[in-house]
PASE-396073 format. One line per 4 residues: number of its first residue (from 0); their letters; for each residue x, y, z of C-alpha. Coordinates in Angstrom, 1 decimal, always signed. Example, Ala and Ser with C-alpha at 12.3 -4.5 7.8 and 13.67 -1.06 7.14 Angstrom:
2
0> as> +12.3:-4.5:+7.8; +13.7:-1.1:+7.1 $
END
This chain:
628
0> xxxx> +0.1:+0.1:+0.1; +1.5:+3.8:-1.3; +2.5:+5.4:+1.8; +0.2:+8.9:+2.3 $
4> xxxx> +1.1:+12.0:+4.0; -1.0:+12.9:+7.3; -3.5:+15.0:+5.9; -4.2:+18.7:+6.6 $
8> xxxx> -7.1:+17.6:+9.5; -5.0:+14.7:+10.8; -2.4:+17.5:+11.8; -5.5:+19.5:+12.7 $
12> xxxx> -6.3:+17.1:+15.2; -2.5:+16.7:+16.7; -2.1:+20.7:+17.0; -4.4:+22.3:+19.3 $
16> xxxx> -2.7:+24.1:+21.7; -3.4:+26.5:+24.2; -2.7:+29.9:+23.0; -0.6:+31.9:+25.5 $
20> xxxx> -1.1:+35.2:+26.5; +0.6:+38.1:+27.9; +4.7:+39.0:+26.3; +7.8:+37.8:+27.6 $
24> xxxx> +8.7:+41.0:+29.8; +5.2:+40.4:+31.3; +6.1:+37.1:+32.3; +9.5:+37.7:+34.1 $
28> xxxx> +7.2:+40.5:+36.1; +5.3:+38.1:+37.2; +8.0:+35.4:+38.3; +9.7:+38.1:+39.9 $
32> xxxx> +6.6:+38.9:+42.0; +5.7:+35.1:+42.4; +9.0:+33.8:+43.0; +11.7:+36.5:+43.5 $
36> xxxx> +14.2:+34.4:+45.3; +14.5:+31.7:+42.0; +17.5:+31.7:+40.3; +16.6:+33.5:+36.7 $
40> xxxx> +20.5:+33.2:+34.7; +23.9:+32.0:+36.0; +27.0:+32.7:+34.3; +30.3:+31.7:+36.7 $
44> xxxx> +30.4:+32.9:+40.0; +27.4:+35.7:+38.6; +23.8:+35.6:+38.7; +20.7:+37.0:+39.0 $
48> xxxx> +17.1:+35.7:+40.3; +14.1:+37.1:+38.8; +13.8:+40.1:+40.9; +17.4:+40.9:+40.4 $
52> xxxx> +16.9:+40.3:+36.5; +13.3:+42.6:+36.5; +14.5:+45.3:+38.1; +17.8:+45.7:+36.2 $
56> xxxx> +15.7:+45.2:+32.8; +13.2:+48.0:+34.4; +16.3:+50.3:+34.9; +18.0:+49.6:+31.7 $
60> xxxx> +14.6:+49.8:+29.5; +14.3:+53.7:+31.4; +17.4:+54.1:+29.8; +16.9:+53.1:+26.2 $
64> xxxx> +13.4:+55.1:+26.5; +15.2:+58.7:+27.5; +17.4:+57.9:+24.9; +15.0:+57.8:+22.5 $
68> xxxx> +13.8:+53.7:+21.7; +10.0:+53.8:+21.2; +7.6:+51.4:+20.1; +9.2:+49.5:+17.0 $
72> xxxx> +12.5:+51.4:+17.2; +15.3:+48.9:+16.5; +18.4:+48.5:+19.2; +20.9:+46.8:+18.7 $
76> xxxx> +22.9:+44.1:+20.8; +26.6:+43.5:+20.4; +27.2:+41.1:+23.0; +28.5:+37.8:+23.9 $
80> xxxx> +26.4:+35.4:+25.6; +26.1:+36.7:+28.7; +24.2:+37.7:+31.9; +23.9:+40.9:+30.3 $
84> xxxx> +23.0:+40.0:+27.4; +19.7:+38.4:+29.0; +19.4:+41.5:+30.7; +19.6:+43.9:+27.3 $
88> xxxx> +17.0:+41.6:+25.5; +14.8:+42.1:+28.0; +14.8:+45.4:+29.0; +14.8:+46.3:+24.9 $
92> xxxx> +11.3:+44.1:+24.6; +10.1:+46.3:+27.5; +11.1:+49.4:+26.1; +8.8:+48.8:+23.0 $
96> xxxx> +12.4:+48.1:+21.1; +13.0:+45.9:+18.1; +15.9:+43.3:+19.3; +18.8:+43.4:+16.6 $
100> xxxx> +21.1:+40.6:+17.5; +24.5:+40.9:+16.4; +27.3:+38.6:+17.3; +30.7:+40.2:+18.5 $
104> xxxx> +32.1:+37.4:+16.8; +31.3:+37.9:+13.2; +33.7:+40.5:+11.1; +33.3:+43.9:+11.6 $
108> xxxx> +32.2:+44.0:+7.9; +29.9:+41.9:+8.1; +28.1:+43.3:+11.4; +28.4:+46.9:+9.5 $
112> xxxx> +26.2:+45.9:+6.8; +23.2:+44.9:+9.1; +23.4:+48.3:+10.6; +23.6:+50.3:+8.0 $
116> xxxx> +20.3:+48.5:+7.0; +18.7:+48.4:+10.3; +19.7:+51.8:+11.5; +19.1:+50.9:+15.1 $
120> xxxx> +18.4:+54.1:+17.4; +20.5:+52.8:+20.0; +23.4:+50.3:+19.9; +23.7:+48.2:+23.2 $
124> xxxx> +27.3:+47.0:+24.0; +30.1:+45.6:+26.7; +33.0:+45.8:+24.0; +35.2:+49.1:+23.7 $
128> xxxx> +35.6:+49.1:+20.3; +32.0:+48.6:+19.4; +30.5:+48.7:+15.6; +29.2:+52.1:+14.5 $
132> xxxx> +26.1:+52.8:+12.1; +28.0:+54.2:+9.1; +28.6:+58.2:+9.2; +25.6:+58.8:+11.9 $
136> xxxx> +26.4:+56.4:+14.7; +23.6:+55.3:+16.6; +23.4:+56.2:+20.9; +26.1:+53.7:+22.3 $
140> xxxx> +24.9:+52.1:+25.6; +27.8:+50.8:+27.3; +26.7:+47.6:+29.6; +30.3:+47.4:+31.5 $
144> xxxx> +30.1:+50.8:+33.1; +28.3:+51.9:+35.9; +24.2:+50.5:+36.4; +21.9:+53.4:+35.1 $
148> xxxx> +20.5:+54.9:+38.3; +16.8:+54.4:+38.8; +14.4:+57.5:+37.6; +12.2:+58.4:+40.6 $
152> xxxx> +10.0:+60.1:+37.8; +9.2:+55.9:+36.5; +9.4:+56.5:+32.7; +6.4:+54.9:+31.6 $
156> xxxx> +6.5:+51.4:+29.4; +4.4:+50.7:+26.6; +1.4:+48.9:+26.7; +2.6:+45.9:+24.1 $
160> xxxx> +0.5:+43.6:+22.0; +1.5:+40.1:+20.2; +1.2:+42.2:+17.2; +4.1:+44.8:+18.2 $
164> xxxx> +7.7:+43.9:+16.8; +10.2:+42.1:+18.3; +13.2:+41.1:+17.2; +15.2:+41.5:+14.2 $
168> xxxx> +17.5:+38.6:+13.8; +20.5:+38.9:+11.1; +21.4:+35.5:+9.5; +23.2:+34.5:+6.1 $
172> xxxx> +22.0:+36.8:+2.7; +23.1:+36.4:-0.4; +25.0:+39.3:-2.5; +25.8:+40.8:+0.5 $
176> xxxx> +22.6:+41.9:+1.8; +22.3:+41.2:+4.9; +18.9:+39.0:+5.8; +17.2:+40.4:+8.9 $
180> xxxx> +14.2:+38.1:+9.9; +11.6:+40.6:+11.9; +9.4:+38.5:+14.0; +6.5:+39.8:+16.2 $
184> xxxx> +5.7:+39.5:+20.3; +3.3:+36.7:+18.6; +6.3:+34.5:+17.5; +8.1:+34.9:+20.2 $
188> xxxx> +5.0:+34.0:+22.8; +3.9:+31.2:+21.0; +7.3:+29.9:+19.8; +9.0:+29.9:+23.3 $
192> xxxx> +5.2:+28.9:+24.6; +5.3:+25.8:+22.3; +8.9:+24.8:+22.9; +8.6:+24.7:+26.6 $
196> xxxx> +5.1:+22.4:+26.2; +7.2:+20.0:+24.2; +10.1:+19.4:+26.2; +8.1:+19.6:+29.4 $
200> xxxx> +9.9:+22.3:+31.0; +8.9:+23.8:+34.4; +10.0:+25.9:+37.1; +12.6:+23.9:+38.4 $
204> xxxx> +14.8:+23.0:+35.8; +18.2:+23.9:+34.9; +18.4:+24.7:+31.5; +22.0:+25.6:+29.3 $
208> xxxx> +22.4:+28.2:+27.5; +25.0:+26.9:+24.3; +24.0:+28.7:+21.3; +25.9:+32.3:+19.8 $
212> xxxx> +24.7:+35.7:+20.8; +23.9:+36.5:+17.5; +21.5:+33.3:+16.3; +18.4:+33.0:+16.2 $
216> xxxx> +18.5:+29.9:+18.4; +19.6:+32.0:+21.4; +15.9:+33.2:+21.2; +14.8:+29.8:+21.4 $
220> xxxx> +17.3:+28.7:+24.1; +16.8:+31.6:+26.6; +13.1:+32.9:+26.0; +11.3:+29.3:+26.8 $
224> xxxx> +13.3:+28.9:+30.0; +12.6:+32.6:+30.9; +8.8:+32.1:+29.9; +8.2:+28.7:+32.7 $
228> xxxx> +10.4:+30.9:+35.1; +13.6:+28.4:+35.3; +17.1:+28.8:+35.6; +19.7:+29.7:+32.5 $
232> xxxx> +22.6:+28.3:+32.9; +25.6:+29.9:+30.4; +28.9:+27.9:+29.5; +31.9:+29.0:+29.1 $
236> xxxx> +33.4:+29.3:+25.2; +36.2:+27.0:+26.0; +34.0:+24.5:+27.1; +32.1:+24.6:+23.9 $
240> xxxx> +34.9:+23.7:+21.8; +35.5:+20.2:+23.3; +32.5:+17.5:+23.5; +34.0:+15.5:+27.0 $
244> xxxx> +34.5:+19.0:+28.7; +31.0:+19.9:+27.4; +29.3:+16.6:+28.9; +31.4:+17.2:+32.4 $
248> xxxx> +30.3:+21.0:+32.3; +26.5:+19.9:+31.9; +27.3:+17.1:+34.5; +28.5:+19.2:+36.9 $
252> xxxx> +26.2:+22.2:+36.7; +23.1:+19.5:+37.2; +21.6:+21.0:+33.4; +18.6:+19.0:+33.0 $
256> xxxx> +17.7:+20.1:+29.9; +20.3:+21.1:+26.6; +20.3:+22.3:+23.3; +22.9:+21.2:+21.4 $
260> xxxx> +24.1:+22.0:+17.6; +24.3:+18.5:+15.4; +27.3:+18.0:+14.7; +28.2:+18.1:+18.9 $
264> xxxx> +25.1:+16.2:+19.6; +26.3:+13.6:+17.4; +29.7:+13.4:+19.3; +27.9:+13.7:+22.8 $
268> xxxx> +25.7:+10.8:+22.3; +28.4:+8.5:+22.0; +30.3:+10.0:+25.2; +30.1:+7.7:+28.0 $
272> xxxx> +27.6:+9.4:+30.8; +27.1:+8.8:+34.5; +23.5:+7.0:+35.2; +22.7:+9.3:+37.9 $
276> xxxx> +23.0:+12.6:+35.8; +20.3:+14.8:+36.1; +20.3:+15.7:+32.5; +16.3:+14.3:+31.2 $
280> xxxx> +16.9:+16.0:+27.4; +19.1:+16.6:+24.8; +17.6:+18.4:+21.8; +19.5:+18.3:+18.6 $
284> xxxx> +19.2:+20.9:+15.8; +20.4:+22.7:+13.0; +21.2:+20.4:+10.8; +20.7:+17.1:+9.8 $
288> xxxx> +21.5:+13.7:+12.0; +23.1:+11.0:+10.6; +23.0:+8.5:+13.2; +21.2:+7.1:+16.4 $
292> xxxx> +22.9:+7.4:+19.8; +22.6:+4.3:+21.9; +19.6:+3.5:+23.5; +20.7:+2.9:+27.3 $
296> xxxx> +21.6:+6.7:+27.5; +20.4:+7.7:+31.0; +18.6:+10.9:+28.7; +16.4:+11.3:+25.8 $
300> xxxx> +17.5:+12.4:+22.3; +15.7:+15.2:+21.1; +15.6:+15.9:+17.0; +14.3:+19.5:+16.3 $
304> xxxx> +13.7:+21.0:+13.2; +12.9:+24.9:+12.6; +13.7:+28.3:+11.2; +13.7:+31.6:+12.4 $
308> xxxx> +10.8:+32.6:+10.0; +8.9:+29.8:+11.4; +9.9:+29.0:+15.3; +9.9:+25.7:+15.5 $
312> xxxx> +8.4:+22.7:+13.2; +8.7:+19.7:+14.2; +10.3:+17.7:+17.0; +10.9:+13.9:+17.6 $
316> xxxx> +9.3:+13.6:+21.2; +6.1:+14.7:+20.2; +3.7:+13.3:+21.2; +5.6:+12.1:+23.8 $
320> xxxx> +3.6:+8.5:+24.0; +4.5:+8.3:+20.3; +8.2:+9.7:+20.4; +11.2:+8.2:+18.5 $
324> xxxx> +14.3:+8.5:+19.8; +17.4:+6.1:+20.5; +15.0:+5.3:+23.9; +12.5:+3.6:+21.5 $
328> xxxx> +13.9:+3.2:+18.0; +13.4:-0.5:+16.6; +16.2:-1.9:+14.9; +14.6:-1.4:+11.8 $
332> xxxx> +13.9:+2.2:+12.1; +18.1:+2.6:+13.0; +18.8:+1.4:+9.2; +17.5:+4.8:+8.0 $
336> xxxx> +18.9:+8.5:+9.3; +17.1:+9.6:+12.5; +13.6:+11.3:+11.5; +12.7:+15.5:+12.4 $
340> xxxx> +9.9:+14.2:+14.0; +5.9:+15.4:+14.2; +4.8:+19.0:+13.4; +3.9:+20.5:+16.9 $
344> xxxx> +1.2:+21.9:+17.9; -0.4:+25.1:+15.7; +2.1:+23.8:+12.8; +1.2:+22.2:+9.5 $
348> xxxx> +3.6:+20.9:+7.1; +2.5:+20.7:+3.7; +4.8:+18.6:+1.2; +4.4:+20.2:-2.4 $
352> xxxx> +5.5:+20.6:-5.9; +6.8:+24.1:-7.0; +3.3:+24.7:-8.6; +2.2:+24.5:-4.7 $
356> xxxx> +0.1:+21.1:-5.5; +0.7:+18.2:-3.3; +3.3:+15.6:-3.6; +2.2:+11.8:-4.3 $
360> xxxx> +1.8:+10.2:-0.7; +5.3:+9.1:+0.8; +7.1:+11.2:-2.2; +9.8:+14.2:-1.2 $
364> xxxx> +9.1:+17.4:-2.1; +9.3:+21.4:-1.4; +8.7:+22.0:+3.0; +6.0:+24.8:+2.9 $
368> xxxx> +5.2:+25.8:+6.4; +1.5:+27.1:+7.7; +2.0:+28.2:+11.5; +0.7:+30.1:+14.2 $
372> xxxx> +4.2:+31.7:+15.1; +5.6:+32.8:+11.3; +7.7:+35.8:+10.9; +6.7:+38.8:+9.1 $
376> xxxx> +9.2:+38.4:+6.4; +13.0:+40.2:+5.7; +13.7:+43.7:+6.6; +14.0:+46.2:+3.6 $
380> xxxx> +13.4:+43.2:+1.0; +9.8:+42.8:+0.1; +10.8:+41.2:-2.9; +12.6:+38.4:-1.1 $
384> xxxx> +9.4:+38.2:+1.3; +6.9:+38.1:-1.7; +9.4:+35.0:-2.7; +9.5:+33.4:+1.0 $
388> xxxx> +5.9:+33.9:+2.2; +2.9:+33.1:-0.1; -1.0:+33.5:+0.0; -2.0:+30.1:+1.6 $
392> xxxx> -4.5:+28.5:-0.7; -5.0:+25.9:+2.1; -6.1:+28.6:+4.7; -8.4:+31.0:+5.6 $
396> xxxx> -8.0:+34.5:+3.4; -4.7:+36.5:+4.6; -3.1:+33.5:+5.9; +0.4:+32.3:+4.7 $
400> xxxx> +2.5:+29.8:+3.9; +6.4:+29.7:+4.3; +8.5:+28.4:+1.9; +11.2:+26.6:+3.4 $
404> xxxx> +13.5:+25.6:+0.9; +14.0:+22.4:+2.8; +13.0:+18.7:+0.8; +11.4:+16.1:+3.1 $
408> xxxx> +8.8:+13.6:+2.9; +5.8:+12.1:+5.4; +6.4:+8.8:+6.4; +3.3:+6.2:+6.5 $
412> xxxx> +3.1:+6.6:+10.0; +3.2:+10.8:+10.3; +6.9:+11.2:+11.0; +8.6:+14.0:+8.8 $
416> xxxx> +11.8:+13.5:+7.5; +14.0:+16.0:+6.4; +16.4:+15.5:+3.0; +18.1:+18.5:+2.9 $
420> xxxx> +18.3:+21.8:+1.3; +16.6:+22.2:-2.2; +18.3:+26.3:-2.9; +21.3:+27.8:-2.5 $
424> xxxx> +21.1:+27.3:+1.5; +23.6:+24.6:+2.9; +24.3:+23.7:+6.8; +27.8:+23.9:+7.6 $
428> xxxx> +28.6:+22.8:+11.3; +24.9:+23.2:+12.1; +25.0:+26.9:+10.8; +22.6:+28.0:+8.0 $
432> xxxx> +25.0:+29.5:+5.3; +23.8:+30.8:+1.9; +26.4:+30.0:-0.7; +25.7:+33.3:-2.7 $
436> xxxx> +27.1:+35.3:+0.6; +29.9:+33.7:+0.2; +30.3:+34.0:-3.2; +29.8:+37.5:-3.0 $
440> xxxx> +32.6:+38.2:-0.5; +35.2:+36.4:-2.9; +33.8:+38.0:-5.7; +34.8:+41.1:-4.0 $
444> xxxx> +38.9:+39.7:-4.6; +41.0:+41.8:-7.4; +42.5:+38.7:-8.8; +39.1:+37.0:-8.9 $
448> xxxx> +36.8:+37.1:-12.1; +34.2:+34.6:-11.3; +33.6:+32.3:-8.2; +31.1:+29.6:-7.6 $
452> xxxx> +30.9:+28.0:-3.7; +29.5:+24.2:-4.1; +29.6:+21.9:-1.5; +31.3:+18.4:-0.7 $
456> xxxx> +31.5:+15.7:+2.0; +35.0:+15.5:+3.7; +35.6:+12.4:+4.7; +34.0:+12.0:+8.1 $
460> xxxx> +30.7:+13.1:+6.2; +30.5:+16.5:+7.1; +29.5:+19.2:+4.6; +32.3:+21.0:+3.3 $
464> xxxx> +32.6:+24.7:+1.5; +34.7:+24.9:-2.0; +35.0:+27.4:-3.8; +35.7:+27.2:-7.3 $
468> xxxx> +37.4:+30.1:-8.9; +38.4:+31.8:-12.3; +41.1:+34.2:-11.6; +41.7:+37.4:-13.3 $
472> xxxx> +44.0:+37.4:-16.2; +46.3:+39.7:-14.8; +50.7:+39.1:-14.5; +50.4:+37.5:-10.8 $
476> xxxx> +48.2:+34.4:-10.0; +46.0:+34.6:-7.0; +46.8:+31.5:-4.4; +44.5:+29.7:-2.4 $
480> xxxx> +46.2:+30.6:+0.5; +45.7:+34.2:-0.5; +41.9:+33.6:-1.2; +41.3:+32.0:+2.1 $
484> xxxx> +43.0:+35.0:+4.0; +40.9:+37.2:+2.3; +37.7:+35.4:+3.1; +38.5:+34.6:+6.5 $
488> xxxx> +38.7:+38.3:+7.8; +35.6:+38.8:+5.9; +33.3:+35.5:+7.0; +32.5:+33.7:+10.0 $
492> xxxx> +34.9:+30.7:+10.2; +32.0:+28.3:+9.4; +32.0:+30.3:+6.0; +35.0:+30.2:+4.8 $
496> xxxx> +35.3:+27.5:+2.2; +38.2:+24.6:+3.0; +39.5:+24.1:-0.8; +39.9:+26.9:-3.3 $
500> xxxx> +40.0:+25.3:-7.3; +41.4:+27.1:-9.5; +40.0:+26.9:-12.9; +40.3:+28.2:-16.3 $
504> xxxx> +36.5:+28.7:-16.8; +33.2:+27.3:-14.7; +31.2:+24.8:-17.0; +28.4:+25.6:-18.3 $
508> xxxx> +24.9:+23.3:-19.2; +22.6:+24.0:-21.9; +21.2:+26.7:-20.9; +24.8:+28.9:-20.5 $
512> xxxx> +24.1:+28.8:-16.8; +27.0:+27.5:-14.3; +26.5:+23.8:-14.2; +26.9:+23.7:-10.4 $
516> xxxx> +26.2:+19.8:-10.6; +29.5:+19.5:-12.0; +31.5:+21.3:-9.2; +33.5:+20.7:-7.2 $
520> xxxx> +35.9:+18.8:-9.6; +36.6:+15.2:-8.1; +40.8:+16.9:-7.2; +39.2:+19.5:-5.3 $
524> xxxx> +40.9:+18.3:-2.1; +44.4:+19.1:-3.8; +43.7:+22.4:-3.7; +43.2:+23.4:-0.1 $
528> xxxx> +45.3:+26.4:+1.4; +48.7:+25.1:+1.7; +52.0:+26.7:+2.0; +55.1:+25.7:+0.1 $
532> xxxx> +55.9:+22.5:+0.9; +58.9:+21.9:+3.6; +59.5:+18.6:+4.2; +59.5:+17.9:+8.2 $
536> xxxx> +62.6:+18.1:+9.9; +62.0:+15.2:+12.4; +60.1:+12.5:+14.3; +57.8:+14.8:+16.0 $
540> xxxx> +57.0:+17.0:+12.8; +56.4:+13.8:+10.6; +53.9:+12.1:+13.2; +52.3:+15.3:+13.8 $
544> xxxx> +52.0:+15.4:+9.8; +50.9:+12.1:+9.6; +47.8:+12.9:+11.8; +47.3:+16.3:+10.1 $
548> xxxx> +46.6:+14.2:+6.9; +44.8:+11.4:+8.3; +42.3:+13.7:+9.7; +42.3:+16.1:+7.0 $
552> xxxx> +41.8:+13.4:+3.9; +45.2:+14.9:+2.2; +48.6:+13.5:+0.9; +50.9:+15.9:+2.1 $
556> xxxx> +51.7:+18.0:+5.0; +54.8:+19.9:+5.4; +56.3:+21.9:+8.4; +54.9:+25.5:+7.3 $
560> xxxx> +51.2:+24.2:+6.9; +48.7:+25.6:+9.7; +46.2:+23.0:+10.9; +43.2:+25.7:+10.2 $
564> xxxx> +44.0:+27.2:+7.0; +44.3:+23.2:+5.8; +40.5:+23.2:+6.7; +40.3:+22.5:+10.1 $
568> xxxx> +37.9:+23.6:+12.7; +37.2:+22.7:+16.1; +35.7:+19.8:+16.0; +38.0:+18.6:+14.3 $
572> xxxx> +41.2:+20.2:+16.5; +38.9:+18.0:+19.4; +40.2:+14.9:+17.4; +43.5:+16.2:+16.8 $
576> xxxx> +44.4:+16.4:+20.5; +43.0:+13.3:+21.2; +45.1:+11.6:+18.8; +48.4:+14.0:+20.0 $
580> xxxx> +47.5:+12.5:+23.5; +47.6:+9.3:+22.0; +50.5:+9.3:+19.8; +52.7:+11.6:+22.6 $
584> xxxx> +51.1:+11.1:+26.2; +50.9:+15.0:+25.9; +47.9:+17.3:+26.3; +48.1:+20.2:+24.4 $
588> xxxx> +45.4:+23.0:+25.0; +43.0:+23.6:+22.1; +44.2:+26.8:+22.2; +47.9:+25.8:+20.9 $
592> xxxx> +46.2:+23.9:+18.3; +44.0:+26.4:+16.5; +46.3:+29.5:+16.8; +49.5:+27.4:+15.9 $
596> xxxx> +50.5:+29.5:+12.7; +52.5:+26.2:+11.3; +52.7:+22.3:+12.0; +56.7:+23.3:+13.2 $
600> xxxx> +55.5:+25.3:+15.9; +52.7:+22.9:+17.4; +55.4:+20.6:+17.1; +57.6:+22.8:+19.3 $
604> xxxx> +54.8:+22.8:+21.7; +54.5:+19.0:+22.2; +58.1:+18.8:+22.4; +58.0:+21.1:+25.2 $
608> xxxx> +55.4:+19.5:+26.9; +57.4:+16.2:+26.7; +60.3:+17.8:+28.0; +58.9:+19.5:+31.0 $
612> xxxx> +57.2:+15.2:+31.8; +60.9:+14.4:+31.6; +59.5:+12.3:+28.4; +56.8:+10.2:+30.8 $
616> xxxx> +53.4:+10.2:+29.6; +51.2:+12.9:+31.1; +48.3:+11.0:+31.1; +47.5:+7.6:+32.7 $
620> xxxx> +46.8:+4.8:+29.5; +43.5:+4.7:+28.1; +41.6:+2.0:+29.4; +38.9:+0.5:+27.6 $
624> xxxx> +35.7:+1.0:+30.3; +34.3:-3.0:+31.0; +30.2:-2.2:+30.2; +29.1:-5.5:+30.9 $
END
C-alpha cells in the first residue's frame, strides 16, 4: 500500500494548543512577583534572581526610552553570550524596542552591513571597540560601565500586544545584502511557550545556553526557559570546543535540559555518561542528524526542526507517547537516519511541488510551513519576503505559507523526514549558510573574475564548502592561501571554504548557466590552502604531519602548513588533541592547536610538554570501560 502524507485534518487533530497570553517581559515580571528569589540566570560565579533580573531590565529599559527608543525602534544588541545579554534583550522588549541581535565574533564588515540596513536607534554593547552605523552612529550604551540610576519619575513603559515587533534577527544573506528576519511578539511567545510545552519545561529546570549570542537559536534557548521561570546556565566558550568538557560541564552544573547543534550532539550522545546525571533531555538541531545514539543513554535525545521564519516546526518527542528517539527506535528504524518528528501543535507542514500541488503520498517535495508563529518577513527586502511567504491556498483568507527551501517527506506513520536543502542554502557545522553570500565576498577580491561555491563531503561525512575560482588575467596569479586569508577576514569561520580550486573557466549547462552539479571537480582536495612544501624535519613533525593528513584527508602536509588554513575546525581540533595525546602522551591545549600558525610551531609545543614531563606520559593509559 502506498504511504500517504497526513492530511490537514490529521495534523489539526494533533495540533491544538492553548494560545499563550501576554508578552515575555510580562511573564518575567510575574515570576519576579511570585518567586523573587528563584534563580533566573547564572554564568560562572555571577547570577541574578528573577527579582534582580526584572529590576535591572526595568532600569535599562528606562535608559533606552530616555535615549529615544519608542515602540518599534530597533535596538542593536552587540553583546557576547552573558547575563548582560539577557538583561539587554528583556529591557529592549520592555521599552517597546525591537532586538537586533548581533554576534560580536562576526567580522566587523558583516556587522556593519546589518547596521546600515537596520539603522538602530541605540547600540547596546559591552565592548570598547564596538561597530558604528556608518556616518551617523547610533547612540551607544555600554553595559560594562556603572548601572543606570533609577529614575524617580518612573518613565512609563508602553503597553505591548502580540502584533508589536519584537525581533530583527540577522542571518546569512545573498549578494552581500543582509537578511534580517522580522518577528512579532506573537512569534516569540507562541514559539517560547510551545517549545516549553514540548520539552516539559517547568520552574525547577536548569537549562543551558550554549548557542552564539547573535544566532536565532539563542532566542529559542533563552526565552523558553524564561517563559516558564526556569534557570538559565551559560557555558563559557572554551567548554564548547570539547564535547567531553561540555559533557562534564552539563553534569557538574546539574543541567536538566540542553540544546546543542547536531554535529556536537552526535559526538555527545556517543560518550560515556554517568547514570545518575540529572540531564533528562538533550535536543539536537541546526543540521540533519546522521546517526542514532545508543538506546541506554540516561536521558532522551530529541531532534528539533525549525527556522527563524517559523520558529519550531517539528520535534521527535512530540507527542511523548509516540516519540521517535534512540530509546524507542526499533532495529528497523535504526537502519535509516533519524527523522525530525511530527509537526508541533499549531503547525501544519505541506509537502508540495513547485506549482504548490501536493506531492504523491510518501514522495519527497519542498516543505511549506503554515504556523501560528510565522515571522513577518525580511527587513527592507519586500521581493524576498514575497518569494518566501506566499498566500495560503489551504487556509483562511489572509493566511500565509512559508517556503522553507528544505526537501522532505512524510512517512506512513506521520513522521517527517528532512532530506536537506533544495536551494542555495546549506548547513555547515549546524549553521545556515547562503552560498551566494560566500560567493559575493570572494568575488570582491581584485584577483577574482568568477567564483562559484559548491559543497562536498569530507571523509568524515560532514558538509564542506569549496570555492571554484576563475582568476583575473593579470600578471600575478592568485593563490588558495591568499583567497582563504581574504575570506577569513570577512566571513564567519563556518562560512570560510576549505579549498579554492583555480579553474580556466566554470562549466556551463545547455542554458549557458553555471553547471553547479559538475562542481567541485573530483580533485578538489588538492586545492586546500597549503604553504610551499617544506619537509618535516624530525620525528615529532613527521608524526604530526601524518596525523594532520589522516584527519583532513590529504596526501601531504609540510612543516609550514597551518591546521586551520588546511580546513581544520574546532571539532576536528578536538580529534587532533586526542590523537596527539595517544601518540605523544601529552595534553595540548585547544588554544595551542587552533592558534598555531604552522605545524612546526605545534611540534615545538609538543616537544616542550614532553621535556617538561621528563619524557614520561602526562596522561594515564586509556583503559576500555567494561560495560558488562
